[in-house]
ZADRENTOR-87380 format. One line per 5 residues: their letters; for each residue x, y, z of C-alpha. Coordinates in steps of 0.25 Angstrom, whole numbers, m for minus. Each point is the difference from the previous one (the first is absolute). Layout:
% ZADRENTOR-87380
a> X/Y/Z; ...
This chain:
% ZADRENTOR-87380
xxxxx> m155/m341/51; 9/9/9; 11/m10/0; m2/m2/m14; m5/m13/m5
xxxxx> m13/m8/m4; m8/m9/10; m7/m11/m7; m10/m8/5; 3/m15/0
xxxxx> m15/m3/m2; m7/9/m9; 14/6/m9; m4/14/7; 10/9/m2
xxxxx> 1/15/9; 10/7/10; 1/m5/14; m12/11/6; m9/m8/m10
xxxxx> 4/m13/3; m1/2/14; m15/6/m4; m2/m15/m6; 5/m8/11
xxxxx> m9/7/8; m11/m1/m9; 3/m15/m4; 8/m6/10; 9/m5/m10
xxxxx> 14/0/7; 10/m5/m10; 5/10/m10; 13/1/m11; 8/13/1
xxxxx> 8/4/m13; 10/11/m2; 9/5/m10; 14/5/3; 4/10/m11
xxxxx> 15/4/m1; 4/11/m11; 13/m3/m6; 12/8/0; 2/7/m12
xxxxx> 10/m5/m10; 3/m11/9; m1/m14/m6; m10/m7/9; 3/9/11
xxxxx> m11/5/10; m3/8/11; 2/m6/13; m13/7/6; m14/m8/m3
xxxxx> m13/7/m1; m12/m6/3; m10/1/m13; m16/m3/1; m6/m11/m6
xxxxx> m14/4/m7; m10/m9/m6; m6/12/m5; 7/13/0; 13/m4/m4
xxxxx> 11/10/m1; 2/7/m14; 14/m2/1; 7/m11/m6; 8/m8/12
xxxxx> 4/m10/m11; 9/11/m7; 15/m1/m2; 0/10/11; m4/m10/11
xxxxx> 2/m13/6; m11/m6/9; m2/m14/9; m13/m5/6; m2/m4/14
xxxxx> m12/m7/6; m4/m4/14; m11/m8/6; m8/10/10; m9/m6/11
xxxxx> m10/10/6; m4/6/10; 15/m2/7; 7/3/m15; 8/m12/2
xxxxx> 9/1/m12; 7/m13/m8; 10/2/m11; m1/m9/m13; 3/m8/m6
xxxxx> m1/m8/14; m3/m14/m4; 4/m7/12; m9/7/11; m11/2/m8
xxxxx> m11/m11/m4; 0/m6/m14; m14/8/m2; 5/13/4; 11/m1/m8
xxxxx> m7/m4/m13; m9/12/3; 10/9/1; 8/m4/m13; m14/2/m8
xxxxx> m2/13/6; 15/4/m4; m3/m6/m14; m13/6/m3; m2/11/m9
xxxxx> m6/13/2; m7/9/m10; 13/6/1; 7/m10/m4; m10/m8/m9
xxxxx> m1/14/m10; 16/0/0; 2/m10/m11; m11/6/m9; 11/13/0
xxxxx> 12/m7/0; 7/1/m14; 5/m11/m7; 15/0/m4; 1/1/m14
xxxxx> 9/m9/m8; 8/7/m13; m7/m5/m13; 9/m12/m7; m5/9/m12
xxxxx> 6/13/3; 14/1/m2; m2/m7/m15; m14/7/m4; 2/4/m15
xxxxx> m9/13/m2; m6/3/m14; 6/12/m7; m15/4/m6; m1/15/4
xxxxx> m10/m1/10; 0/10/10; m10/1/13; m4/13/4; m2/6/15
xxxxx> m15/m3/m1; m11/m3/m8; 1/m15/0; m11/m11/m4; 2/m13/m4
xxxxx> 3/m1/m16; m11/m12/m1; m11/5/10; 1/14/2; 0/m2/16
xxxxx> 7/9/7; 3/m8/11; 8/m10/5; 10/2/m11; 13/m8/m1
xxxxx> 11/4/m9; 8/m10/m7; 15/1/1; 4/m6/m13; m9/6/m11
xxxxx> m8/13/8; m13/m6/m2; m11/6/12; m10/m10/4; m9/m2/12
xxxxx> 2/m12/8; m10/m9/9; m4/4/14; 7/m10/8; 13/9/m4
xxxxx> m3/9/9; m15/1/4; m4/7/m12; m8/m1/m11; 5/m4/m14
xxxxx> m3/m10/m13; 12/m9/0; 7/7/m13; 13/1/6; 2/m16/5
xxxxx> m6/m1/m16; 11/6/m5; 11/m6/7; m7/m13/m5; 0/4/m14
xxxxx> 13/6/m1; 8/m6/12; 5/14/6; 2/m4/14; 0/14/10
xxxxx> m10/11/0; 1/12/9; m13/6/7; m3/14/m5; m2/10/11
xxxxx> 10/m7/10; 12/6/m6; 9/7/9; 14/5/3; 2/m12/9
xxxxx> m7/m12/m9; m12/m4/m7; m9/m13/1; 5/m10/m8; m6/m14/m4
xxxxx> 5/m12/m8; m10/m8/m9; 9/m11/0; 5/m2/14; m15/4/4
xxxxx> 2/11/12; 6/13/2; 15/2/m2; 11/10/3; 7/5/m13
xxxxx> 12/7/3; 1/6/m13; m13/6/0; 6/14/m1; 6/m4/m14
xxxxx> m13/m7/m5; m9/10/3; 10/10/m7; m1/m8/m13; m14/5/0
xxxxx> 3/14/4; m3/m1/14; 8/7/10; 0/m5/15; 6/10/6
xxxxx> m11/10/m5; m11/m8/5; m8/3/12; m5/m9/9; m14/m4/1
xxxxx> m3/0/15; m12/m7/8; m2/m10/m10; m3/8/m13; m2/m9/m12
xxxxx> 4/1/m14; m5/12/m6; m3/9/12; 14/7/m3; 2/14/m4
xxxxx> m14/5/m3; m6/m3/13; 14/5/9; m6/12/2; m12/m7/8
xxxxx> 9/m7/8; 8/12/2; m11/8/5; m6/m9/8; 11/m3/8
xxxxx> 4/14/0; 14/m3/m6; 10/9/m1; m4/8/11; 7/m2/15
xxxxx> m10/m4/7; 1/1/16; m2/m13/9; m11/m1/8; 1/m8/14
xxxxx> m9/m4/13; m13/m4/2; m8/m1/m14; 12/2/m8; 4/m14/m1
xxxxx> 3/m7/m12; m3/m14/m6; 10/m10/m6; m4/m4/m14; m2/m15/m1
xxxxx> 1/m2/m14; m11/8/m8; m7/1/16; m1/15/m3; m14/1/m3
xxxxx> m3/m6/15; 10/11/5; m6/12/m7; m15/m5/6; 4/m3/13
xxxxx> 7/12/1; m13/8/m3; m7/m9/8; 7/2/13; 0/15/m2
xxxxx> m16/m1/3; m3/4/15; m11/m10/1; 10/m11/m5; 10/5/10
xxxxx> m9/m2/12; m5/m14/m5; 12/m7/0; 12/8/6; m8/7/12
xxxxx> m6/m15/2; 13/m7/m1; 1/m4/15; m12/m6/m2; 0/m7/m12
xxxxx> 14/m6/4; m6/m4/13; m11/m6/m6; 5/m6/m13; 0/m15/m2
xxxxx> 11/m11/2; 6/3/m13; m2/15/m4; 9/m2/m14; m16/m4/m4
xxxxx> m8/12/6; m2/11/m8; m2/10/11; 13/m5/6; 7/2/m14
xxxxx> m6/16/m1; 3/4/14; 15/m5/m1; 0/7/m13; m7/12/2
xxxxx> 10/1/14; 11/m1/m8; m4/11/m10; m5/9/10; 10/m2/12
xxxxx> 12/8/m4; 9/m13/4; 2/m2/m14; 3/14/m5; 12/5/6
xxxxx> 11/12/m5; 14/m6/m1; 10/2/11; 9/13/m2; 13/m3/m4
xxxxx> 7/6/13; m8/m11/7; 5/m12/m8; 11/m4/7; m7/2/14
xxxxx> m12/m8/m5; 11/m11/m4; 6/m1/14; m13/m1/7; m6/m11/m9
xxxxx> m11/8/m3; m12/m7/m9; 2/4/m14; m11/8/m6; m10/m7/m10
xxxxx> m10/8/m9; m11/m7/m6; m9/m13/2; m1/m11/m8; m14/m4/0
xxxxx> 3/m16/m4; m10/m6/10; m11/10/m3; 2/m2/m15; m2/m17/2
xxxxx> m13/1/10; m7/10/m8; 3/m6/m15; m3/m13/6; m7/m9/m10
xxxxx> m2/12/m10; 6/m4/m15; 6/13/m2; 5/6/12; 6/m11/7
xxxxx> 10/0/m14; 12/9/0; m6/7/m13; m5/15/0; m15/2/3
xxxxx> m10/11/m1; 0/8/12; m15/3/m1; m4/m15/0; 9/m2/11
xxxxx> m6/12/8; m13/m7/m1; 5/m14/4; 5/8/12; m13/6/4
xxxxx> m7/m14/m2; 9/m6/10; m1/13/10; m16/m3/m2; 1/m15/3
xxxxx> 9/1/13; m8/11/8; 10/7/10; m7/5/12; m13/9/m1
xxxxx> 5/8/m11; 2/m4/m13; 11/9/m7; m6/m5/m15; m11/8/3
xxxxx> 6/12/m3; 0/m4/m16; m13/m6/m1; m11/8/m8; m13/m4/m6
xxxxx> m2/2/m15; m14/2/m7; m2/m7/m13; m10/6/m9; m3/m9/m12
xxxxx> m11/6/m10; m7/m8/m12; 1/9/m11; m13/m4/m6; m8/m1/12
xxxxx> 7/11/7; m2/m7/13; 10/m1/9; 5/m9/12; 9/5/11
xxxxx> 11/m10/7; 10/2/10; 14/m7/3; 12/3/8; 13/5/m4
xxxxx> 14/4/4; 6/7/m11; m4/11/m10; 5/m5/m15; 1/13/m9
xxxxx> 1/m4/m14; 10/8/m8; m7/8/m11; 11/0/m9; m8/9/m10
xxxxx> 0/11/8; 16/1/m1; 4/16/m1; 11/m2/m7; m4/m8/m12
xxxxx> 9/7/m12; 12/m4/10; m5/m15/2; m4/0/m17; 15/5/m3
xxxxx> 8/m8/10; m9/m13/m6; 5/3/m14; 14/2/5; 0/m13/8
xxxxx> m5/m8/m12; 10/8/m11; 14/m4/11; m6/m16/1; m2/0/m14
xxxxx> 15/5/m1; 6/m7/9; 3/12/9; m1/4/13; m14/5/5
xxxxx> m4/14/2; m2/5/14; m12/m5/6; m12/9/0; m10/m3/12
xxxxx> m15/2/m2; m6/12/9; m14/m4/4; m7/9/9; m5/m5/14
xxxxx> m16/4/m3; 0/m7/m14; 2/m12/9; m9/2/9; m11/3/m10
xxxxx> 3/m14/m7; m3/m6/13; m13/7/3; m5/m2/m15; m9/m13/m3
xxxxx> 7/m13/m5; m9/m10/m9; m4/m12/6; 4/m12/m10; m10/m11/m1
xxxxx> m11/7/9; m14/m7/2; m11/9/2; m9/m4/10; m11/9/m5
xxxxx> 3/m4/m14; 1/m16/3; 11/1/m10; 15/6/m3; 1/14/m2
xxxxx> 9/11/0; 4/4/15; 8/11/7; 6/0/14; 5/13/9
xxxxx> 8/m1/12; m1/10/12; 5/1/13; m11/m5/11; 9/3/10
xxxxx> 15/6/1; 10/m7/9; 11/6/9; 11/m2/m8; 0/0/m15
xxxxx> 6/m10/m9; 2/5/m15; 6/m10/m10; 3/5/m14; m3/m11/m10
xxxxx> 13/2/m7; 0/m15/m4; m6/m7/m11; 2/m11/m9; 9/1/m15
xxxxx> m4/m9/m10; 11/m10/4; m8/m1/13; 10/5/8; m3/12/10
xxxxx> 5/13/m5; 0/13/8; m5/12/m6; 11/11/1; m9/12/6
xxxxx> 3/14/9; m13/2/8; m2/13/7; m3/m7/12; m7/11/11
xxxxx> 5/2/14; m14/2/5; m11/m7/m7; m15/2/2; m10/m10/m6
xxxxx> m12/3/7; m7/2/m13; 2/m16/m1; m9/m3/11; m13/m10/m4
xxxxx> m12/5/0; m10/m13/0; m12/m3/m7; m4/15/m7; m16/4/m2
xxxxx> m4/m4/m11; 8/m12/m2; m5/m15/m1; 7/m10/5; 2/m13/m8
xxxxx> m7/m13/5; 7/m10/8; m2/m11/m12; 10/m12/m3; 3/m2/m15
xxxxx> m9/m11/m4; 4/m12/m5; m7/m7/m12; m5/m15/5; 0/m10/m13
xxxxx> m13/m7/m2; 7/m14/m2; m2/m7/12; 13/m8/m2; 8/12/0
xxxxx> m7/5/13; 5/m14/6; 14/2/m4; 0/15/6; m5/m7/12
xxxxx> 10/m12/2; 12/11/m5; m5/8/13; m1/m12/9; 15/m4/m3
xxxxx> 6/14/m2; m7/7/12; 12/2/8; 8/4/m12; m9/10/m3
xxxxx> 2/5/12; 15/2/1; 1/12/10; 4/13/m9; 11/4/8
xxxxx> 1/15/m6; m15/2/8; 8/m6/12; 9/10/0; m8/11/m3
xxxxx> m8/m3/13; 12/m4/8; 5/14/m3; m12/7/6; 5/m7/14
xxxxx> m10/m12/1; 7/m14/4; 6/m8/m11; m8/m12/2; m14/8/0
xxxxx> 4/7/m13; 3/m15/m7; m15/m5/8; m5/12/m6; 4/0/m15
xxxxx> m1/m16/0; m15/2/5; m5/10/m8; 6/m7/m13; 11/7/m5
xxxxx> m10/12/m2; 11/10/3; 4/9/11; m12/7/3; m11/m12/1
xxxxx> 11/m5/9; 0/11/8; m15/0/3; 2/m15/3; 10/5/12
xxxxx> m10/11/5; m10/m10/2; 9/m10/7; 11/7/7; m7/m3/13
xxxxx> 1/m15/0; 7/m6/8; 8/m8/m11; 1/12/m7; 15/m1/0
xxxxx> 3/m15/m1; 7/m7/m12; m10/m3/m11; m3/m15/m2; m6/m4/m14
xxxxx> m9/m11/1; m1/m10/m11; m11/1/m10; m9/m11/6; m1/7/13
xxxxx> m2/15/m7; m12/m7/m6; m7/m8/12; 4/10/11; m6/11/m8
xxxxx> 1/15/9; 8/m7/9; 10/m3/m9; 3/13/m5; m6/11/11
xxxxx> m10/5/8; m14/0/m5; m4/13/m5; m12/10/6; m13/m7/4
xxxxx> 5/m14/m6; 3/6/m13; 11/m8/m9; 13/2/7; 8/12/m8
xxxxx> 12/m8/m5; m8/m11/m6; m8/11/m9; 15/6/m2; 5/m13/m6
xxxxx> m13/m3/m10; 2/14/m4; 13/m1/m3; m3/m11/m10; m8/9/m8
xxxxx> m14/0/5; m9/11/6; m2/4/14; m15/m3/1; 2/m12/m8
xxxxx> 12/m6/10; m10/3/11; m12/m5/m4; 8/m12/m3; 6/m2/14
xxxxx> m13/2/7; m6/m11/m9; 9/m10/3; 4/4/15; 12/6/m2
xxxxx> 6/m12/m5; 10/5/m10; 2/m12/m9; m16/m2/m1; m1/17/m3
xxxxx> 8/m2/m13; m7/m11/m4; m13/8/3; 6/11/m8; 3/m8/m12
xxxxx> m15/m7/0; m6/14/3; 6/9/m13; m12/10/1; m4/0/15
xxxxx> m13/9/2; 3/14/7; m3/1/14; m3/11/10; 5/m4/14
xxxxx> 2/10/10; 12/m7/6; 7/1/m11; m3/15/0; 5/0/13
xxxxx> 14/m6/m2; 3/7/m13; m2/12/9; 11/m5/9; 8/m4/m11
xxxxx> 0/13/m7; 3/7/15; 13/m9/1; 3/4/m15; 1/14/4
xxxxx> 6/0/13; 9/10/2; 12/m2/8; 3/7/12; 10/2/12
xxxxx> m4/m13/9; m1/m16/0; m9/0/m13; 9/2/m10; 13/6/m3
xxxxx> 4/12/8; m1/13/m8; 7/13/4; m7/9/m8; 3/16/m1
xxxxx> 4/12/m9; 6/m3/m12; 12/10/0; 14/m6/1; 14/3/1
xxxxx> 11/m7/m6; 10/m6/11; 8/m12/m9; 0/m6/m13; 8/m13/m6
xxxxx> 6/0/m13; 3/m11/m11; 13/2/m9; 0/m10/m13; m9/m4/m11
xxxxx> m9/m11/7; m4/m5/14; 10/m12/m3; 13/7/1; 3/14/6
xxxxx> 1/7/13; m6/5/11; 2/13/9; m11/8/10; m1/12/3
xxxxx> m5/5/12; m3/15/8; 5/0/14; 1/10/10; m2/12/m11
xxxxx> 10/m6/m13; 0/m12/m9; 9/m12/1; 5/m9/m8; 0/m16/4
xxxxx> 9/m9/m11; 0/m12/7; 13/1/10; 1/16/m4; m8/9/9
xxxxx> 1/15/m5; m4/13/0; m8/2/m13; 4/13/m8; m8/m2/m13
xxxxx> m12/m10/2; m5/m3/m11; m14/0/2; m5/m2/m15; 6/m13/m3
xxxxx> m6/m6/13; m8/m15/m2; m7/0/13; m3/13/8; m5/0/14
xxxxx> m8/12/7; m6/4/12; m13/7/3; 1/13/4; m7/2/13
x> m14/9/m2
């Protein structure tokens, strides 16, 4: 608030400034609040424990914490707490155990000791004070002539090139176990210690002029080695010549890839800092650069700015009692922090410093620390809730899913990314085709390595690299593959083989090919370069390539055309199931079905998320997938279209017991089909067991839509007579119509903002490192006619934007 400090509601642990708390009081009638203030005092340079007599108030934030470290040696601080009674704003200083009731005192103590997301994450970032190893002073090193090269390391037992440890006794290079630092390994370093008793090892890739990561196998913990420079020199390693591997770069991410780090971060170039609205940096919370880069790109888009920052007063006024658990509130706070300019101000001019100090001017703090935003958006997610590095593309989709599930106003900002993909699958033998559509948010482009324009250089570099590794010499300067963008675009549009394709025309497995086209073009096109793949050791690797990404992109030729004249569609027939003749086997199958009915219908969460990404309520998506027997998002989508007008459409799914399902028939599973036909949900369940559609319909009709009796009827009628029923034809026509519904703007499906397929580049996110599990992300955005680099807290005018090394690119449509 304007006075400095934070008001906390005693009922809901809600924290805001005075203006918002007054709104909260008017809204809820809750009148007792705790007012917290932190007084910061700057120490006098050179004085022992002295401090300036002047005090300056520092705001306390639950989310947008200041980037400066008020716990550093340059500052001292003390906290002040008061109990405030609204509407008179009557204050009672704390602690005050004499005047206050015991219940109020207990509540105040609980609030003061409770941990905010900032405090909860603080222990994760603390560095444990390491102790000197007892072996460091008396370590005996073997004079065996071993010399360690500056690069090209690999485990001497398994050839692993990551998570390598140098034993300081005999110079052996061996792999560690994953729990040493979160990366992979086969434990050969530990095995070597058990065989030899050599106690200390240093992690390769962490050696800098300031020290290195040392582990003691005997003491079973990380340790300090006061003689590390001497011990490394024994194996030919000069610590003073080793460069810092910044931003979490691991192991062999050294000299050969320094150029990538320098180019993407524009190192070696004096960059001009940028300040003001839209030029606010974000603090790295410990490998959270993927989040920072994505959010900078997201809030550079006008639709997201309007939805959250433009609606900030309304979002705050109608936020729940606990806004820490409200997605829209957290998005609005973060967007305001990035776009307001309050946390991005140029430093004071030197001639005004003295005047500022005398007038107790509040310090300028640049950048925000999105701790609460990260804590909420990653809650319950096994990866994003950790402090490990993550994939920016996966986080982007996770964010879009949350936007879809938490509508704000009439405009859904994620509509700008959504587009329809037409997938055409063709049976190579019958030449018949099937057209389907799905919703997507990212265009994934494969890297056409075979189209590299510098193949001769790559071959020569690979030979030199192998020779250097064999001779244990420094590696040659890296040669990066140069891939034309046109080759990647062509690889995207080429047909791909469909594994395990079952042709409904042949009623057998066959060869199939699939091609993808755009059934609609989005307002903003997000392009991911598929640089990451898996190595032989199942560790994600990155293709180090340079792609000439265009500033202007035209993909109009990728527009879908639908069923063409002369093409014949594949029949909509499910794969048959072979029914044994042995009645005992049939009885066992039926018994198994009865006992595992609920298990067999475990909800496919991937299909649920696909539907949720289309904008439908989550509970409705779960019911759709459940009632259609996990047949996929497309079948479940048809169920949603048919049931979305029902009053309990978005009500939570209630799964009945098996006996209830069998006895209640249609009532237990959903609405009855057209003209008293069997419910489509029941038909889908039987089809999911491998039976043909007409057989399922006949069985349900013969048993008055009793699911259990219908299954018994099927097993007792393995060869039902073919019958032609006009009502069946009617229902098939309805189902085919549902299957071919095109999503249009409106309430009957995902809203699509279709238009021309011509785009202009306005931003890209780059990744440095060898895999998604390590490295660093940086964002470049084009603003006000020039490129700007967002490197966590550093926001500067870009001089050489590395557009050829990006990972995710953001294009906006060019108006016709």
